[in-house]
Chimera marker file (.cmm) of the C-alpha trace (Angstrom):
<marker_set name="trace">
<marker id="1" x="-170.985" y="103.883" z="-37.495" r="1" g="1" b="0" radius="0.5"/>
<marker id="2" x="-172.288" y="107.443" z="-37.340" r="1" g="1" b="0" radius="0.5"/>
<marker id="3" x="-173.454" y="109.127" z="-40.489" r="1" g="1" b="0" radius="0.5"/>
<marker id="4" x="-170.381" y="110.175" z="-42.452" r="1" g="1" b="0" radius="0.5"/>
<marker id="5" x="-170.076" y="112.756" z="-45.204" r="1" g="1" b="0" radius="0.5"/>
<marker id="6" x="-170.323" y="111.497" z="-48.780" r="1" g="1" b="0" radius="0.5"/>
<marker id="7" x="-168.341" y="113.115" z="-51.582" r="1" g="1" b="0" radius="0.5"/>
<marker id="8" x="-169.096" y="113.651" z="-55.231" r="1" g="1" b="0" radius="0.5"/>
<marker id="9" x="-166.060" y="114.369" z="-57.373" r="1" g="1" b="0" radius="0.5"/>
<marker id="10" x="-165.631" y="115.680" z="-60.875" r="1" g="1" b="0" radius="0.5"/>
<marker id="11" x="-162.571" y="115.991" z="-63.099" r="1" g="1" b="0" radius="0.5"/>
<marker id="12" x="-162.974" y="118.785" z="-65.635" r="1" g="1" b="0" radius="0.5"/>
<marker id="13" x="-161.046" y="119.705" z="-68.771" r="1" g="1" b="0" radius="0.5"/>
<marker id="14" x="-159.704" y="123.236" z="-68.964" r="1" g="1" b="0" radius="0.5"/>
<marker id="15" x="-162.412" y="125.410" z="-70.510" r="1" g="1" b="0" radius="0.5"/>
<marker id="16" x="-161.643" y="127.754" z="-73.412" r="1" g="1" b="0" radius="0.5"/>
<marker id="17" x="-161.865" y="130.845" z="-71.194" r="1" g="1" b="0" radius="0.5"/>
<marker id="18" x="-160.465" y="129.725" z="-67.844" r="1" g="1" b="0" radius="0.5"/>
<marker id="19" x="-160.595" y="133.147" z="-66.213" r="1" g="1" b="0" radius="0.5"/>
<marker id="20" x="-164.283" y="133.557" z="-67.065" r="1" g="1" b="0" radius="0.5"/>
<marker id="21" x="-164.998" y="129.964" z="-66.017" r="1" g="1" b="0" radius="0.5"/>
<marker id="22" x="-163.318" y="130.289" z="-62.601" r="1" g="1" b="0" radius="0.5"/>
<marker id="23" x="-164.986" y="133.634" z="-61.870" r="1" g="1" b="0" radius="0.5"/>
<marker id="24" x="-168.369" y="132.205" z="-62.862" r="1" g="1" b="0" radius="0.5"/>
<marker id="25" x="-167.918" y="128.981" z="-60.852" r="1" g="1" b="0" radius="0.5"/>
<marker id="26" x="-166.651" y="130.778" z="-57.746" r="1" g="1" b="0" radius="0.5"/>
<marker id="27" x="-169.127" y="133.666" z="-57.782" r="1" g="1" b="0" radius="0.5"/>
<marker id="28" x="-172.262" y="132.224" z="-59.414" r="1" g="1" b="0" radius="0.5"/>
<marker id="29" x="-172.433" y="128.455" z="-59.901" r="1" g="1" b="0" radius="0.5"/>
<marker id="30" x="-170.811" y="127.302" z="-56.653" r="1" g="1" b="0" radius="0.5"/>
<marker id="31" x="-172.868" y="129.645" z="-54.439" r="1" g="1" b="0" radius="0.5"/>
<marker id="32" x="-176.060" y="128.523" z="-56.204" r="1" g="1" b="0" radius="0.5"/>
<marker id="33" x="-175.228" y="124.864" z="-55.541" r="1" g="1" b="0" radius="0.5"/>
<marker id="34" x="-174.361" y="125.617" z="-51.911" r="1" g="1" b="0" radius="0.5"/>
<marker id="35" x="-177.934" y="126.787" z="-51.325" r="1" g="1" b="0" radius="0.5"/>
<marker id="36" x="-178.813" y="123.089" z="-51.113" r="1" g="1" b="0" radius="0.5"/>
<marker id="37" x="-178.921" y="122.417" z="-47.351" r="1" g="1" b="0" radius="0.5"/>
<marker id="38" x="-177.202" y="119.016" z="-47.488" r="1" g="1" b="0" radius="0.5"/>
<marker id="39" x="-174.192" y="120.266" z="-49.470" r="1" g="1" b="0" radius="0.5"/>
<marker id="40" x="-171.618" y="121.296" z="-46.882" r="1" g="1" b="0" radius="0.5"/>
<marker id="41" x="-168.765" y="122.506" z="-49.070" r="1" g="1" b="0" radius="0.5"/>
<marker id="42" x="-167.245" y="122.530" z="-52.532" r="1" g="1" b="0" radius="0.5"/>
<marker id="43" x="-163.477" y="122.239" z="-52.830" r="1" g="1" b="0" radius="0.5"/>
<marker id="44" x="-161.948" y="123.141" z="-56.187" r="1" g="1" b="0" radius="0.5"/>
<marker id="45" x="-158.469" y="122.124" z="-57.249" r="1" g="1" b="0" radius="0.5"/>
<marker id="46" x="-156.292" y="122.997" z="-60.231" r="1" g="1" b="0" radius="0.5"/>
<marker id="47" x="-153.545" y="120.763" z="-61.652" r="1" g="1" b="0" radius="0.5"/>
<marker id="48" x="-150.151" y="122.052" z="-60.490" r="1" g="1" b="0" radius="0.5"/>
<marker id="49" x="-148.043" y="120.694" z="-63.324" r="1" g="1" b="0" radius="0.5"/>
<marker id="50" x="-148.597" y="120.486" z="-67.040" r="1" g="1" b="0" radius="0.5"/>
<marker id="51" x="-149.801" y="116.943" z="-67.669" r="1" g="1" b="0" radius="0.5"/>
<marker id="52" x="-151.219" y="116.395" z="-71.166" r="1" g="1" b="0" radius="0.5"/>
<marker id="53" x="-154.329" y="114.266" z="-71.132" r="1" g="1" b="0" radius="0.5"/>
<marker id="54" x="-155.052" y="114.936" z="-67.456" r="1" g="1" b="0" radius="0.5"/>
<marker id="55" x="-158.062" y="117.021" z="-66.428" r="1" g="1" b="0" radius="0.5"/>
<marker id="56" x="-156.974" y="120.488" z="-65.306" r="1" g="1" b="0" radius="0.5"/>
<marker id="57" x="-159.648" y="120.955" z="-62.635" r="1" g="1" b="0" radius="0.5"/>
<marker id="58" x="-160.953" y="118.658" z="-59.911" r="1" g="1" b="0" radius="0.5"/>
<marker id="59" x="-163.966" y="119.429" z="-57.723" r="1" g="1" b="0" radius="0.5"/>
<marker id="60" x="-164.977" y="117.743" z="-54.494" r="1" g="1" b="0" radius="0.5"/>
<marker id="61" x="-168.499" y="118.329" z="-53.229" r="1" g="1" b="0" radius="0.5"/>
<marker id="62" x="-169.047" y="117.235" z="-49.619" r="1" g="1" b="0" radius="0.5"/>
<marker id="63" x="-172.560" y="116.186" z="-48.602" r="1" g="1" b="0" radius="0.5"/>
<marker id="64" x="-173.743" y="115.684" z="-45.024" r="1" g="1" b="0" radius="0.5"/>
<marker id="65" x="-174.609" y="112.037" z="-45.662" r="1" g="1" b="0" radius="0.5"/>
<marker id="66" x="-175.983" y="109.660" z="-48.307" r="1" g="1" b="0" radius="0.5"/>
<marker id="67" x="-179.535" y="110.930" z="-47.824" r="1" g="1" b="0" radius="0.5"/>
<marker id="68" x="-178.355" y="114.480" z="-48.563" r="1" g="1" b="0" radius="0.5"/>
<marker id="69" x="-176.534" y="113.312" z="-51.696" r="1" g="1" b="0" radius="0.5"/>
<marker id="70" x="-179.564" y="111.335" z="-52.881" r="1" g="1" b="0" radius="0.5"/>
<marker id="71" x="-181.815" y="114.394" z="-52.450" r="1" g="1" b="0" radius="0.5"/>
<marker id="72" x="-179.421" y="116.686" z="-54.303" r="1" g="1" b="0" radius="0.5"/>
<marker id="73" x="-180.028" y="115.159" z="-57.745" r="1" g="1" b="0" radius="0.5"/>
<marker id="74" x="-183.642" y="116.343" z="-57.919" r="1" g="1" b="0" radius="0.5"/>
<marker id="75" x="-183.321" y="119.403" z="-55.699" r="1" g="1" b="0" radius="0.5"/>
<marker id="76" x="-184.653" y="122.804" z="-56.780" r="1" g="1" b="0" radius="0.5"/>
<marker id="77" x="-181.259" y="124.316" z="-55.951" r="1" g="1" b="0" radius="0.5"/>
<marker id="78" x="-179.452" y="122.039" z="-58.418" r="1" g="1" b="0" radius="0.5"/>
<marker id="79" x="-182.172" y="122.565" z="-61.035" r="1" g="1" b="0" radius="0.5"/>
<marker id="80" x="-181.807" y="126.356" z="-60.736" r="1" g="1" b="0" radius="0.5"/>
<marker id="81" x="-178.018" y="126.107" z="-61.034" r="1" g="1" b="0" radius="0.5"/>
<marker id="82" x="-178.316" y="123.938" z="-64.167" r="1" g="1" b="0" radius="0.5"/>
<marker id="83" x="-180.777" y="126.391" z="-65.729" r="1" g="1" b="0" radius="0.5"/>
<marker id="84" x="-178.340" y="129.217" z="-65.037" r="1" g="1" b="0" radius="0.5"/>
<marker id="85" x="-175.569" y="127.229" z="-66.796" r="1" g="1" b="0" radius="0.5"/>
<marker id="86" x="-177.657" y="127.327" z="-69.991" r="1" g="1" b="0" radius="0.5"/>
<marker id="87" x="-177.769" y="131.126" z="-69.762" r="1" g="1" b="0" radius="0.5"/>
<marker id="88" x="-174.112" y="131.775" z="-68.900" r="1" g="1" b="0" radius="0.5"/>
<marker id="89" x="-172.667" y="128.979" z="-71.038" r="1" g="1" b="0" radius="0.5"/>
<marker id="90" x="-175.013" y="128.049" z="-73.911" r="1" g="1" b="0" radius="0.5"/>
<marker id="91" x="-172.223" y="125.922" z="-75.418" r="1" g="1" b="0" radius="0.5"/>
<marker id="92" x="-171.454" y="124.368" z="-72.026" r="1" g="1" b="0" radius="0.5"/>
<marker id="93" x="-168.779" y="125.617" z="-69.597" r="1" g="1" b="0" radius="0.5"/>
<marker id="94" x="-166.334" y="122.699" z="-69.717" r="1" g="1" b="0" radius="0.5"/>
<marker id="95" x="-166.288" y="118.965" z="-70.371" r="1" g="1" b="0" radius="0.5"/>
<marker id="96" x="-166.435" y="116.650" z="-67.366" r="1" g="1" b="0" radius="0.5"/>
<marker id="97" x="-163.911" y="113.853" z="-67.942" r="1" g="1" b="0" radius="0.5"/>
<marker id="98" x="-164.844" y="111.879" z="-64.859" r="1" g="1" b="0" radius="0.5"/>
<marker id="99" x="-167.435" y="112.042" z="-62.082" r="1" g="1" b="0" radius="0.5"/>
<marker id="100" x="-168.195" y="109.741" z="-59.182" r="1" g="1" b="0" radius="0.5"/>
<marker id="101" x="-169.763" y="109.436" z="-55.726" r="1" g="1" b="0" radius="0.5"/>
<marker id="102" x="-167.799" y="108.004" z="-52.809" r="1" g="1" b="0" radius="0.5"/>
<marker id="103" x="-168.373" y="107.067" z="-49.198" r="1" g="1" b="0" radius="0.5"/>
<marker id="104" x="-165.718" y="107.137" z="-46.497" r="1" g="1" b="0" radius="0.5"/>
<marker id="105" x="-164.168" y="103.799" z="-45.585" r="1" g="1" b="0" radius="0.5"/>
<marker id="106" x="-161.457" y="105.047" z="-43.232" r="1" g="1" b="0" radius="0.5"/>
<marker id="107" x="-160.253" y="108.464" z="-42.112" r="1" g="1" b="0" radius="0.5"/>
<marker id="108" x="-156.498" y="108.374" z="-41.507" r="1" g="1" b="0" radius="0.5"/>
<marker id="109" x="-155.060" y="111.434" z="-39.788" r="1" g="1" b="0" radius="0.5"/>
<marker id="110" x="-151.722" y="112.406" z="-38.372" r="1" g="1" b="0" radius="0.5"/>
<link id1="1" id2="2" r="1" g="1" b="0" radius="0.2"/>
<link id1="2" id2="3" r="1" g="1" b="0" radius="0.2"/>
<link id1="3" id2="4" r="1" g="1" b="0" radius="0.2"/>
<link id1="4" id2="5" r="1" g="1" b="0" radius="0.2"/>
<link id1="5" id2="6" r="1" g="1" b="0" radius="0.2"/>
<link id1="6" id2="7" r="1" g="1" b="0" radius="0.2"/>
<link id1="7" id2="8" r="1" g="1" b="0" radius="0.2"/>
<link id1="8" id2="9" r="1" g="1" b="0" radius="0.2"/>
<link id1="9" id2="10" r="1" g="1" b="0" radius="0.2"/>
<link id1="10" id2="11" r="1" g="1" b="0" radius="0.2"/>
<link id1="11" id2="12" r="1" g="1" b="0" radius="0.2"/>
<link id1="12" id2="13" r="1" g="1" b="0" radius="0.2"/>
<link id1="13" id2="14" r="1" g="1" b="0" radius="0.2"/>
<link id1="14" id2="15" r="1" g="1" b="0" radius="0.2"/>
<link id1="15" id2="16" r="1" g="1" b="0" radius="0.2"/>
<link id1="16" id2="17" r="1" g="1" b="0" radius="0.2"/>
<link id1="17" id2="18" r="1" g="1" b="0" radius="0.2"/>
<link id1="18" id2="19" r="1" g="1" b="0" radius="0.2"/>
<link id1="19" id2="20" r="1" g="1" b="0" radius="0.2"/>
<link id1="20" id2="21" r="1" g="1" b="0" radius="0.2"/>
<link id1="21" id2="22" r="1" g="1" b="0" radius="0.2"/>
<link id1="22" id2="23" r="1" g="1" b="0" radius="0.2"/>
<link id1="23" id2="24" r="1" g="1" b="0" radius="0.2"/>
<link id1="24" id2="25" r="1" g="1" b="0" radius="0.2"/>
<link id1="25" id2="26" r="1" g="1" b="0" radius="0.2"/>
<link id1="26" id2="27" r="1" g="1" b="0" radius="0.2"/>
<link id1="27" id2="28" r="1" g="1" b="0" radius="0.2"/>
<link id1="28" id2="29" r="1" g="1" b="0" radius="0.2"/>
<link id1="29" id2="30" r="1" g="1" b="0" radius="0.2"/>
<link id1="30" id2="31" r="1" g="1" b="0" radius="0.2"/>
<link id1="31" id2="32" r="1" g="1" b="0" radius="0.2"/>
<link id1="32" id2="33" r="1" g="1" b="0" radius="0.2"/>
<link id1="33" id2="34" r="1" g="1" b="0" radius="0.2"/>
<link id1="34" id2="35" r="1" g="1" b="0" radius="0.2"/>
<link id1="35" id2="36" r="1" g="1" b="0" radius="0.2"/>
<link id1="36" id2="37" r="1" g="1" b="0" radius="0.2"/>
<link id1="37" id2="38" r="1" g="1" b="0" radius="0.2"/>
<link id1="38" id2="39" r="1" g="1" b="0" radius="0.2"/>
<link id1="39" id2="40" r="1" g="1" b="0" radius="0.2"/>
<link id1="40" id2="41" r="1" g="1" b="0" radius="0.2"/>
<link id1="41" id2="42" r="1" g="1" b="0" radius="0.2"/>
<link id1="42" id2="43" r="1" g="1" b="0" radius="0.2"/>
<link id1="43" id2="44" r="1" g="1" b="0" radius="0.2"/>
<link id1="44" id2="45" r="1" g="1" b="0" radius="0.2"/>
<link id1="45" id2="46" r="1" g="1" b="0" radius="0.2"/>
<link id1="46" id2="47" r="1" g="1" b="0" radius="0.2"/>
<link id1="47" id2="48" r="1" g="1" b="0" radius="0.2"/>
<link id1="48" id2="49" r="1" g="1" b="0" radius="0.2"/>
<link id1="49" id2="50" r="1" g="1" b="0" radius="0.2"/>
<link id1="50" id2="51" r="1" g="1" b="0" radius="0.2"/>
<link id1="51" id2="52" r="1" g="1" b="0" radius="0.2"/>
<link id1="52" id2="53" r="1" g="1" b="0" radius="0.2"/>
<link id1="53" id2="54" r="1" g="1" b="0" radius="0.2"/>
<link id1="54" id2="55" r="1" g="1" b="0" radius="0.2"/>
<link id1="55" id2="56" r="1" g="1" b="0" radius="0.2"/>
<link id1="56" id2="57" r="1" g="1" b="0" radius="0.2"/>
<link id1="57" id2="58" r="1" g="1" b="0" radius="0.2"/>
<link id1="58" id2="59" r="1" g="1" b="0" radius="0.2"/>
<link id1="59" id2="60" r="1" g="1" b="0" radius="0.2"/>
<link id1="60" id2="61" r="1" g="1" b="0" radius="0.2"/>
<link id1="61" id2="62" r="1" g="1" b="0" radius="0.2"/>
<link id1="62" id2="63" r="1" g="1" b="0" radius="0.2"/>
<link id1="63" id2="64" r="1" g="1" b="0" radius="0.2"/>
<link id1="64" id2="65" r="1" g="1" b="0" radius="0.2"/>
<link id1="65" id2="66" r="1" g="1" b="0" radius="0.2"/>
<link id1="66" id2="67" r="1" g="1" b="0" radius="0.2"/>
<link id1="67" id2="68" r="1" g="1" b="0" radius="0.2"/>
<link id1="68" id2="69" r="1" g="1" b="0" radius="0.2"/>
<link id1="69" id2="70" r="1" g="1" b="0" radius="0.2"/>
<link id1="70" id2="71" r="1" g="1" b="0" radius="0.2"/>
<link id1="71" id2="72" r="1" g="1" b="0" radius="0.2"/>
<link id1="72" id2="73" r="1" g="1" b="0" radius="0.2"/>
<link id1="73" id2="74" r="1" g="1" b="0" radius="0.2"/>
<link id1="74" id2="75" r="1" g="1" b="0" radius="0.2"/>
<link id1="75" id2="76" r="1" g="1" b="0" radius="0.2"/>
<link id1="76" id2="77" r="1" g="1" b="0" radius="0.2"/>
<link id1="77" id2="78" r="1" g="1" b="0" radius="0.2"/>
<link id1="78" id2="79" r="1" g="1" b="0" radius="0.2"/>
<link id1="79" id2="80" r="1" g="1" b="0" radius="0.2"/>
<link id1="80" id2="81" r="1" g="1" b="0" radius="0.2"/>
<link id1="81" id2="82" r="1" g="1" b="0" radius="0.2"/>
<link id1="82" id2="83" r="1" g="1" b="0" radius="0.2"/>
<link id1="83" id2="84" r="1" g="1" b="0" radius="0.2"/>
<link id1="84" id2="85" r="1" g="1" b="0" radius="0.2"/>
<link id1="85" id2="86" r="1" g="1" b="0" radius="0.2"/>
<link id1="86" id2="87" r="1" g="1" b="0" radius="0.2"/>
<link id1="87" id2="88" r="1" g="1" b="0" radius="0.2"/>
<link id1="88" id2="89" r="1" g="1" b="0" radius="0.2"/>
<link id1="89" id2="90" r="1" g="1" b="0" radius="0.2"/>
<link id1="90" id2="91" r="1" g="1" b="0" radius="0.2"/>
<link id1="91" id2="92" r="1" g="1" b="0" radius="0.2"/>
<link id1="92" id2="93" r="1" g="1" b="0" radius="0.2"/>
<link id1="93" id2="94" r="1" g="1" b="0" radius="0.2"/>
<link id1="94" id2="95" r="1" g="1" b="0" radius="0.2"/>
<link id1="95" id2="96" r="1" g="1" b="0" radius="0.2"/>
<link id1="96" id2="97" r="1" g="1" b="0" radius="0.2"/>
<link id1="97" id2="98" r="1" g="1" b="0" radius="0.2"/>
<link id1="98" id2="99" r="1" g="1" b="0" radius="0.2"/>
<link id1="99" id2="100" r="1" g="1" b="0" radius="0.2"/>
<link id1="100" id2="101" r="1" g="1" b="0" radius="0.2"/>
<link id1="101" id2="102" r="1" g="1" b="0" radius="0.2"/>
<link id1="102" id2="103" r="1" g="1" b="0" radius="0.2"/>
<link id1="103" id2="104" r="1" g="1" b="0" radius="0.2"/>
<link id1="104" id2="105" r="1" g="1" b="0" radius="0.2"/>
<link id1="105" id2="106" r="1" g="1" b="0" radius="0.2"/>
<link id1="106" id2="107" r="1" g="1" b="0" radius="0.2"/>
<link id1="107" id2="108" r="1" g="1" b="0" radius="0.2"/>
<link id1="108" id2="109" r="1" g="1" b="0" radius="0.2"/>
<link id1="109" id2="110" r="1" g="1" b="0" radius="0.2"/>
</marker_set>
């Protein structure tokens, strides 16, 4: 099988200031993370219905392959983005309720 993209997902609680959080993630944090060469895209989703106890935001980060994902953890791009988080959000931007890394087992398309 050819090298397939690997995803890292995160489910995030709604932060106290959602407008500030979304602006920051879209204009600062996300672009900083995307400087890492092996990170192909970040897809951000917001819960469409009110569902108490469910995380409001869900992120999918798509990496070129497992090697790219493995290198991301200790990359200077990720380190810089995490340092910037401490400046913009000293109390932390939002709580991650769930995070995981997944490989493709089958791609079903219409």
